[in-house]
N, C-alpha and C positions, 0 to 999 in steps of 0.2 A: 729497534722499534721502541718509540716512546708512546705514552698515552695519546699524544697528539696524532702520531701516525696511525695508531689503532682507531682513533675516533674518525679520522677521514676515511679509512678503509671501511669502517662500518657504515658511514653515511653514504659512501659510493655504492655499497651493496644494497642499501635501502633506497637508492635513487633520490637522496635528499641533500639539500645544501646545509652548510653549517651555520649555526647562530652562536655568536660570541658576545658575551655581556661583560662590560667593564664596570667595576665598582672601586671606590677608593677605600683602602684598608683603614679602619678606625673612624670612618665618617658616618654619623656624627660622633659615634663612640664605638669602642671595640665590640661591645655586646650587640648593638644594633647591626653593625656591618657584618658580624659573624652570622647573625640570624638570617640576614638577607642572603649571604653567601651560601649558607646551608640549604636555602630554599630554591636556589637557581636551577639545579638539575631537574627538579620536579616541574619547574616552570618551562622546561624545554631547552635550557641552555646546554650547548654541546661543549663549549670551552669557556672557562672563567678567566677573565683578564683582571688581575688584582693590582690596583695601583699602589705604588710605594709613595707615601706623601713626602714631598720635598719642598723646600722653601722657594726655589726658583724654577718652576715648571714651564720652561720657555716654549714648549710645543702646545701647551694647553690654553684653552680659553677661560673666560671668567668662571664658568660653572665648575670646572674641575679644579681651577686654582683655589676657589673658595672651599671646595671639598677638602683639598689638601691642607688649607689653613685650619679648618675645623678639626681635622684629624690631629694635626700637630699641636694645636691648642688643647686638645683632649688628652695629650700625652702619648700619642701613637709614635712608635719607633720602629726601626727595621726589625729589631728583636721581636716586638709584639706582632709585626706582620708575619714573620716566620711562624710564630706561635699560633697565629690565626689559621695558617695553612695546615699546621699539624692538627689543630682541633677539627678542621674540616675533614681531614683524612681519616679521623677516627670513625666516621660514618660513611665515607665515600672514597673508595680506592680506584674509581673508574674515570671520573671527570677530570680532564686536564686543567691544570692551573698554570697560567702564564703571568709572571710578574712583570709589570710595566713601570718604568720610571727613568731615573737619571743615575749617572755613574757615581756621583759624589758619595752617597751613603754606602755603596758597595766598596768603593775605594777606601773609604774610612774604616770599614770593617776588615778589609783585607780580602783580596779575591779568593785566595785558597780557602780561607775560613768561610767566606760567604757561600761558595759553591758547595762545600761539604755540608753546611747547614741547610742550604736550599734543597739539596738532594735528599737529606734526611727528613725534611719537612714535607716532601712530596711535590716539589715544584718541578714542572715539566719543561718550561720554556721561559725565555727572557726577551723582553723588548727594552732596549736601553737607547733612548732616542738621541742622546748626545755622544754616542761612540760611532764614528764613521768607519767604513771598511779599512781605512788606513791604520786604524787602531785595533785591528782584529786580535793582535797578540795580547792585548790588555785583558780582554774578557771573553770574546767570542770563541776563540780556539780553546782556551781552558774549559769553557762551559761545554763545548761539544765533547771534549775529552772526558768530562764528568758525566756525560749522558744527558745533558740538558740542551734542548734546542735553543738556538739563537736566531731570533726572528727579526728580519730586517724590514725597514720601511722603504717603499718606493713611492714617488710622488709625481704629480703632473710635470715637474721640472726635471725628473730623472730621464735624461736623454739617452739615445742609442749608445753613445760613447760611455756613459756612466753606468748604465744598467748591468753589464756583465760584472763590473766591480762590486755592485750592490749584491748581486746574486751569488757571488763566488763562494762564500762560506755560510750562506743562509741555510737554515733547515727548519722543518716543521711546516711552515707556510710563509708566504710572502704577504705582508700587510700593505695593501695599496691605499694610500691616502687620497681620497676622492677629490679634494679641493685644495687649492693653494692657500695656506694659512693655518690657523690654529683650530683646535677642537671647538665644536659648538658654533662655528661660523659658517653660514651658507648652507645650501642643501645639495646633496649628491644627486646628479641627474644621470640616469642610465645611458642616455644617448651620448653623454660626454665620457662616461666611464668605460663603456663597452670596448671602444677601440684600444684604450690603454690596457685593459685587462688582457685583451687578445695579444697585444704586443708583448706583455710580460710572459704570458703562457707559451708564446712561441719560443721563449728563451729559457724556460725552466719546466721541469715536470712537477714542481711543487704546487700545492693548492694556492690559489690567490684569493685572499679575503679582503673585502673592501670596508673601510671605516671612514669616519668623519661625515657629518651632514645627513645622518639617517635618524629620523625621529618618529616615524609612524610605521605601523604594520605594512601599509601599502608601499612605503619607501623601502622597507626591508625586503619585501617580496620582489620589487623591481630591481634592486641592486643585486640581491642573491641570484636572481634569474640570469644575470650576465657574468657572474663570478662563481666561485666555489662556496661562497657564503658571505656574511656581513657581520660587522661589529657595531653595536650600539653602546655608547658610553654616556655622553652628556645628558641625553633624554632620561636615562635611569638615575644618574647622579642628581639631576635637578629635582626629581621627586623626593629623593632622600633628603636633599637640602631643604625642601619645603616642609619636612617633618611628617610626610605621609606615613601611615602605618605600614609595617612590613608587608602585611597581606595585600595592601593596595599596590605597593611597589611590585610585588611578585605577580600580581594579576596583570599589570601593565607589561612586565617582562614576558609573560606567557603570550600576550597578544602579539608582541613584536616577534617572538620566536615562531609563533604560528604563521606569521607573514613570511618569514624567511623559509620555513619548511614547506610552504605552499608553492615556492618558486619551481 
């Protein structure tokens, strides 16, 4: 059982859906992003998705691409991202942290070293969007062996033939991408998402969390109502990119979390 498993068990017992918030590590600087991260649990966030800045984030739209650029220009590294998780863990041993990003920085560090460091830093899960199931031996299986969940993405184009392969070694939860395209593009519609979530849930016992295209508390409530929870990223990262005070960012996060929890 990981912190992710424990969180979903608690939420089920409470009759609540999960709210997952994404922020980019080091955006606009390490101090600010750590302050936001530390404030997320009190704002109602059940799972924190911590972006690893990368030069070529092919699954991300402009908002998160710019956040990654700001972080890299500010000197953020994978080492500093792990240090950020360790600093968070000094005051919070309960809230799951999922690192999301791309394989290149992990490969450059070395998988064995990265997993040991991630485990020590208190990382609970990984989402690595450019490693398909055919490459499970690269990182997915070693991560699972290290006690770290490997969370896979399913999309509107994941057909019945492909879905079992996607689910084969997934753990923690399944992340359903509600729209075809990049982050921050389009809006998630419950009527479109509901049959897809039902299709995935028929094939796995894992929770299904929906992300991409959720920007308002009302949308969070609507999407969480037909899944096990929802993820909001670009809407939060946009506020940070606008230079809004941390308190204002967390107030907005709290409203989004309240929407998901009302589902």
